[in-house]
NUBA-742703 format. One record per residue: y negated, x negated, z of N, C-alpha, C in turn; residue in three letters. Coordinates in steps of 0.02 Angstrom, whole numbers, plus 50000, padded with zeros to 5 digits. Example, Ala and Ser with C-alpha at 12.3 -4.5 7.8 and 13.67 -1.06 7.14 Angstrom:
BEGIN
502844934050390502254938550390501654934050390Ala;501124935850354500534931650357499984935550394Ser;
***
This chain:
BEGIN
467704354344843467524355744930466634354544952Met;466554359444999465894355345010465764353145068Thr;465244349245106465224349245166465364353245221Lys;465454360145211465694364845266466214365345276Tyr;466254362145230467294365645228467864359745242Thr;467394354145228467864347845236468264345945310Lys;467624346245361467754345245408468374347745436Asn;468424353645444468934358745467469694356445424Pro;469434356945370470064356845324470734347545332Phe;470314344045370470344337845373470844337145441Ile;470414341245502470584343945560471234346345564Ile;471234351445508472134353545510472534350245474Ser;472184346945409473024340845388473084335545460Ile;472634334245506472994330545547473204332945612Leu;473204339445625473564343145663474224342645633Phe;474304345645575474874346645545475464338045534Phe;475024332345539475394324645513475504323445611Leu;475084325345625475214322945714475864327345747Phe;476054334445733476324338545751476944337845734Ser;477094334145658477814332145642477994324645665Ile;477334320345674477444314345711477474312945774Ile;477414319745810477534320745894478474323445877Phe;478604326945827479224329445853479814324445823Leu;479464319045761479804312945753479924308145813Phe;479344307645842479484303145888480004305345967Ile;479774312145954480134315846003481034314446009Phe;481374315345945481844314845928482154308545900Phe;482014303145931481904295245912482674294845935Asn;482974286245911483644286445953483484286346038Lys;482994286646078483134284646163483114295146176Asn;482694299646123482554304446147483394308846110Ser;483894304946051484414307246061484984304346105Arg;485024298246115485474295846189485334301646250Asp;484644304046278484714307446316485124315446283Leu;484694315846246485224325346215486134322746239Leu;486204317346213487034316346223487124313946296Val;486914313146317487054312246406487084318846445Glu;486394322846418486404330646416487034332746405Gln;487164333346366487854337146336488434334846377Ile;488664328946382489294323646402489214327046481Gln;488494327646500488554332046577488654338046572His;488434341746539488924349446529489534349446519Arg;489824345146465490534345046470490704341746508Gln;490644337346568490804335746651490954342446673Gln;490344344846687490344351246719491064355946703Leu;490964358246651491614361646606492274358346623Ser;492444353446609493064348746637493164350846733Val;493014350446751492834350346804492964356446834Arg;492654360846822492744366646843493394369546802Ala;493614367946763494274370846721494834367746752Gly;494824361646771495104356646853495294361146892Ala;494784363046906494704365147003495324372047019Asn;494934376646937495374382646929496134381646934Ser;496304378646904496984376746880497134375546927Ile;496874370146985497374364947038497224373147100Ser;496744375447093496634381647152497544387147123Thr;497434388447063498014391647082498564389747082Leu;498684381947051499384382147046499634380847107Leu;499254375847177499184377047224499304383247270Asp;499274386847271499184393647283500014396447268Thr;500084395547211500624398447202501394394447223Ile;501044387747235501524381047247501824384747328Gly;501114387347351501374387547438501624394147456Lys;501624397647385501704404647403502574404347381Ser;502754399547333503474397847327503854397247380Ser;503464392047425503914389047505503884394947542Val;503334398747533503714404047608504124411047558Ile;503964413247487504674418247473505174413147476Leu;505464406247455505854404447474506344403247543Ala;505694403447604506284405547663506744410547670Asp;506404416847629506764421547621506834425947557Lys;507114425547546507034427647462507524433447440Pro;507284438347484507704445147444507284447347408Asp;507654456047352507394458447315506694460747311Gln;506834463847365506014467047392505454462047373Lys;505564458147424505094453647436504754451047373Thr;505294449347309505154446547248504884452347207Leu;504974455547211504604461847181503944463347196Asp;503844462547270503224465547298502494458747263Val;502904452147272502374446747241502434446947182Phe;502954449747123502784448447055502034455547037Thr;502324458147078501804464847057501004463647083Lys;501094459047139500324456747156500034452247112Met;500564447047106500314443247050500064441646982Trp;500254450146982500614449146899499574448546852Ser;499374449646873498604448546849498154441846843Asp;498584435546883498394430046866498954426246812Thr;499334429146791499784426946728500464424546755Gly;500664426146824501314424546802501864429446770Ile;502354428046743502564430946741503284433646757Ser;503504430746806504184432846853504204425346889Gly;504764426446925505144422146946505994424346954Leu;506184417446963506994418646962507334414547034Val;507854414747073508244411847106509084409647094Val;509074404047124509834401947074510254401947137Thr;510764399647128511244397347197511184391947196Asp;511834387247232511734381447253512054377247179Lys;512264379847118512464377347072512144379647019Asn;511534379847031510944382446970511144389046945Gly;511544392746957511464399446916511234405246938Ile;510784408346903510274415146929510244417546945Ala;510354420347021510714425747053510184430547064Ile;509474431247071509044434947067508454432847022Lys;508204437846989507664437346960506914444146976Asn;506354442546955505964447346965505304446146917Ser;505124453146869504574453446838504244458946833Asn;503774460946802503384464446809503684469046782Pro;503894467046727504254473546662504874476346711Gln;505184473146757505894475146786506454473346744Gly;506314467846707507084465446691507534460646715Ile;507844464546758508404459746787508924455646774His;508724449246731509224445746698509404436846736Asp;510054439946764510424433946796510934433746779Ile;511354426246787511884424746775511874419846725Gly;511184416246698511134408746682511044402946707Ser;511474399246676511464392746693510904388846698Asp;510914386546756509934383846745510144377846784Leu;510504373846783510644367746819510714362246775Ser;510264362046723509994355646685509394356446692Asn;509134360346716508484359246745508204356046776Arg;507604352646766507374344546814507144349746852Asp;506994357046869506744360546929507244359946979Tyr;507754361846953508504362746993508744354147001Phe;508614352246984508784344146974508404339347049Asn;507724340647035507274339947099507554344947159Trp;507644349547160507744352847215508444351447255Ala;508894348347227509174347147259509104341747303Leu;508804337647280508664330747332507924333347390Asn;507624338547341507004339447394507064342547464Ala;506814340947515506564344847570506434351047578Lys;506554353347629506384361247658505624362747658Asp;505244367047642504744369347640504254364347584Gly;504604362347546504064356447483504094361547436Thr;503704360747366503604362747311503404358547249Tyr;503604359747174503414355247135503314358547073Lys;502714356147037502404359046975502564355046926Val;502994358246868503324356446817502984355246759Phe;503064353846696502864353646634503074356946598Ala;502754360146541503004364046497503714365146486Pro;504224371246488504724370546475504834377646425Ile;505474379046372505564385446367505984389246389Val;505674395946433506144399746456506724401746431Ser;507324402246480508024405346447507964411446486Lys;507734415346500507704421246517507064424846534Leu;507214431646547506734436246563506244437946521Gly;505524441246522505114441846475505034439246437Pro;504914430446461504544424646440505294420946377Thr;505874423546400506304420046355506204417746281Lys;506254412446279505974408146212505464405746206Gly;504854406446256504234405346268503954399046289Lys;503434395646297503244389646329503034390846426Tyr;503264390146462503224391246529503084385646593Ile;502604387246637502574380946681502744382446734Ile;503264378546783503684378746825503344378146883Thr;503674381846938503294379747011503854380947041Val;504274375347081504854377847118504844375147183Ser;505114378347235505404377647293506014379347316Ser;506464373047350507114372247369507324378747391Pro;507774381947402508044389847441508384383247488Val;508384384847562508904382547610509204387647652Phe;509724388647673510134392847741510574387147777Thr;510424387747841510644386247898510614378147873Asn;509874374047859509864367647850510274364447784Asp;510504370147717510874366947697510644369247631Gln;510534366047565510444367247517510704372847473Phe;510354377947474510854385447420510314387147356Asn;510014384347318509734383647261508974383047262Gly;508724386347227507994384947202507644390847196Val;507284393447220506634395947188506124397247131Leu;505904397847083505424395647016505174400047020Thr;504264398747012503884405546963503684403946901Ile;503824406946875503424406046793502854407146775Ala;502414405346753501744405746718501894404846654Ile;501634408346607501644406646544500954403746509Pro;501174396646480500864392546470500344395646428Phe;500154399946355499884402146330499304406346384Ser;499334407646441498874412246487498514407546515Glu;498934403446524498464396946596498034393846519Leu;498224392646463497834388846414497174394146391Ile;497364400346397496714405346376496364407146423Gln;496434406446465496204408146551495754402546572Lys;495694395246554495874391946605495544384246564Tyr;495834384646500495744377846457495064379446391Ile;495354385946372495044386846296494464385146325Gln;494154388946355493234388346355492864384146388Asn;493194378746384492704372046422492764368346363Ile;492724371646307492484362946240491694364146235Lys;491374361646214490624362446217490454363246131Val;491024360546100490974363446027491584366746005Leu;491644370045941492214374345918492694367045912Asp;492404360945895492524356245854492934349245918Ser;492844352845978493024348746028493684348646045Ser;494214343546053494884344046079495094343546154Arg;495344348046155495674346646242496174345046252Val;496404341346320497044337946315497384338746401Tyr;497784338746405498034341346484498854334346501Leu;498584330646533499174323146522499374323746595Phe;499954319546601500074321746665499864311546670Thr;500004307046753499804301246748500014298546709Ser;500614298646681501084293146652500894293846580Lys;500484298446556500354298346484500554305946456Gly;501044308046498501314314946444500954316746427Glu;500674322346371500314326046353500684333346361Ile;500494335046421500624341046413500404348046381Ile;499704346546359499414352746302498964348546263Tyr;499064348846202498274347646182498414354646128Ser;497434354446090497644361246029497584356745973Asp;497994350845971498354349145910499034350145923Leu;499434355745882499994357245928500644350345921Pro;500464347245852500924341145832500974336145898Glu;500424335945965500454332546022500604331946047Leu;500584340846070501184342146135501694340746154Thr;501984336446210502374335546235502614327646214Gly;502134323446155502284317046169501814313646201Lys;501804306846216501494300846241500904299446220Asn;500444297146255499724292846229499854288646184Ile;500494285046187500674278346149500884279646102Gln;501004289146063500974291046013500634293445992Asn;499694295946025499414300246027499024298145947Met;498964291245923498524290745868499324288345790Phe;499424293245747499854289545713499534283645639Thr;499084282745648498854279245622498474273745659Thr;498624264645631498464261145661497564260645643Asp;497334256345705496394251545681496394249545722Phe;495794244345707495544241145750495274242145829Leu;495954238845879495644241845949496054249445964Gly;496544248745938496954255845957497374254246024Lys;497314246346025498074245446093497424244746169Asp;496834243846136496364242546187496184251246201Lys;495984255246157495884262046166496424265746213Val;497044263346190497544266046233497664264046299Ile;497584257946309497494253046392497074258746416Glu;496244257146398495794261846429496004267946444Ile;496114271846393496534281846412496854281446468Leu;497584275746459498054275846529497714275246573Leu;497244268046607496884268546661496544273946682Asn;496324277246624495934282446675496274289046666Glu;496864288446661497304296346681497794293246752Leu;497664288446772498094286146825497534286846893Gln;496994287046871496144286646925496344295946955Lys;496234293847016496214300247049495504303947051Pro;495104300347012494494303147009494294305846968Asp;493714308746936493364311046873493054306646832Glu;492944306546786492664301746728492314302046668Ser;491704300646644491544300746588491284295746547Lys;491724296546491491334290046443491404291946379Phe;491314285646316491174284446244491714281446240Lys;492044280846179492594275246169492604278646073Leu;492554271646061492764269945968493444274045978Ala;493624279745935494374281045906494014284645820Met;495124283845799494924285345728494854293145736Leu;494514295145676494414300745656494784304245611Asn;495224307645611495994308445580495754312945517Pro;495144314745495494984318245439494814314245385Glu;494504308445420494254302245368494304294745377Asn;494954293845447495184289845421494694284645467Asn;493964284445492493294279545500493324279045591Asn;493094272645629493084272645692492324277045704Leu;492384281945752491624282245780491944287345839Glu;491194286845881491124286945926491194294545967Pro;491564294146006491894303646055491634301546133Tyr;491334306246142491134307346217491844311946241Leu;492114307346288492734309346332492324311046414Ile;492634315546430492714318446510493274322546535Ser;493574318846578494084320046610493954322646687Ser;494474326746722494324328846771495044328746815Ala;495374326946874495814327046887496074334146926Pro;496794335746896497174341746941497654336446982Ile;497374340947029497864336947112498324342847119Asn;499114338747101499464346747133499854345147175Ile;500114344947225500384340247301500464334947285His;501054330847267501104323447233500904322447178Asp;500764327047133500684325847072500054323047050Gln;499774320047008499174319146993499284320446891Leu;498804325946887498514327546804498084325446797Trp;498004326546724497174323546702496914330946657Lys;496414333946666496254339846618495554333246571Leu;495524334446502495044329646452494934330946388Met;494334332546403493774335246328493784329846307Val;493694330046242493514324446186493114327746133Val;492374323946123491934327846067491814323846051Thr;491814322745960491324317845916490654316145924Ser;490444313245934489794312745929489334315445898Glu;489694310445817489534314545759489094321745758Lys;489824324045767489644331145765489244336945813Asn;489144332045863488794334845901487984336645886Leu;487994327545878487384328045819486974331345770Leu;487754333245723487684336145667487414343745690Ala;487724345945742487574354345771487004352645801Phe;486554347745846486074348445856485344346445814Thr;485554342045770485214341145697484784349745665Tyr;485384354845664485444357145628484814363845674Lys;484884363545727484034365545780483584362545770Thr;483634356245755482954353145760482614352845667Phe;483124353245629482754357045561482574363545576Asn;482774369645591482534376745598481674371645651Lys;481834368445694480964369245722480554365145684Leu;480794359745663480394356745614480024362945527Ile;480634366145522480334372145467479834376845501Leu;480024377745571479414382645588478744380545636Gly;479044372245641478154371845646477934369745585Val;478134368845531477944369045468477574375345451Phe;477844380945444477764387745435477084391245474Val;476964385245552476494390345583475694385045580Ile;476064376645552475464372145512475134375845438Ala;475644377745414475254379545365474854386045378Val;475134390745383474634396745411473964394045479Leu;474114390145496473514387245533473054384545484Phe;473214379945428472974376245397472324382545355Ile;472984388645321472434393345292471984395645330Ile;472234397345374471544401345432470954397545448Ser;471234393245451470574386945461470364385845400Thr;470534385945351470044387745276469614393545270Leu;469894398145274469644403945266468984406945318Arg;469234403245395468614404145434468094396845431Ile;468264393045401467804387045377467404389445318Ser;467794393045235467194392945208466944399945231Arg;466994404745276466574408745286466014406245334Asn;466144400445375465724397545406465124394245369Ser;465514390945321465344386445287464634391245225Gly;464934398045209464474398845171463954401845213Tyr;464084407145267463344406345308462794399545325His;463124392945348462914389045359462194386945312Glu;462674387445230462324385345167461614391445149Ala;461964397045179461224402345174460894400245249Val;461054398645286460594397345319459844391745295Lys;460274385445253460094379445229459514381945183Asp;459784384645138459544388645085458824393145103Glu;458934396545162458184399645203457914393345227His;458094388445278457664385345269457144379545219Lys;457484380445170457404376045126456664381545071Ile;456714386845072456294392245032456084393645075His;456024391545163455564396045200455714402445195Lys;456144404845197456334412345188456534414045257Ile;456154418945281456034419945340456394428645352Thr;456964432345398457014437445384456784442245432Ser;
***
């Protein structure tokens, strides 16, 4: 290497080294923490949007049930189910004062009556409920109509005739429809977990099927250090009417190791009830995902740096050759 090429070569090497150092500094602990904070903020926005959509839907259906319960004639019920079929409503049923289904309506036109619904929570609630009120209930298995045998969320309002209890009107929403439209798309990673809780810790929904229907007290099947404290923190969060985001060390069921998890929650306020929609994302999985992007960035910079060095060397060699010729001309006093 001659004096005519070494300086550009050194500059190229320094450029490459500084690029690597810059990226390393950019992705140090503080930068990772900032990245985690930004992702959790995005997760919080997704949870909030999902919770607001569910709250609006159920509140609108609840108010509609109150109106329908005032005069639940068959024609009105059929018009309602037809108009609302696109929102996920599968149908509705009206019972008499003894809990026997006497009317129902659904988009398929299946009139399934005669079933005894007196043991349902919504009927027992309606027995003592006030006129003009409604309540949303946790998922149950449908007993009639096109959703028979499937999980549904029910929205109920008592039916009164001459100020006397005369039955209950219940609107059914297939739980799978609710999940597909409003819950599944709020994950920030495919490995994120979604939960829907009541304020008492009942798990209305989990994308881990074995947890649906259980209580948060039974959420962890394996003991780990700080388990009781984790459950206490989660229960406290479920009872707050506000949204929240925080980090907790919890057991990873895949390897039984304690790992940090990013948790975001938002309230679903339905009449006099409080539910919480919650998304849980492993910080380890999140960083693994971002490291893939970072590695691609490093590779891209490396390729650019190599091409830059090669180009610089070629230019410097040509430049060095011309400089050497000029020097030779000066030494030998050659003029053109």
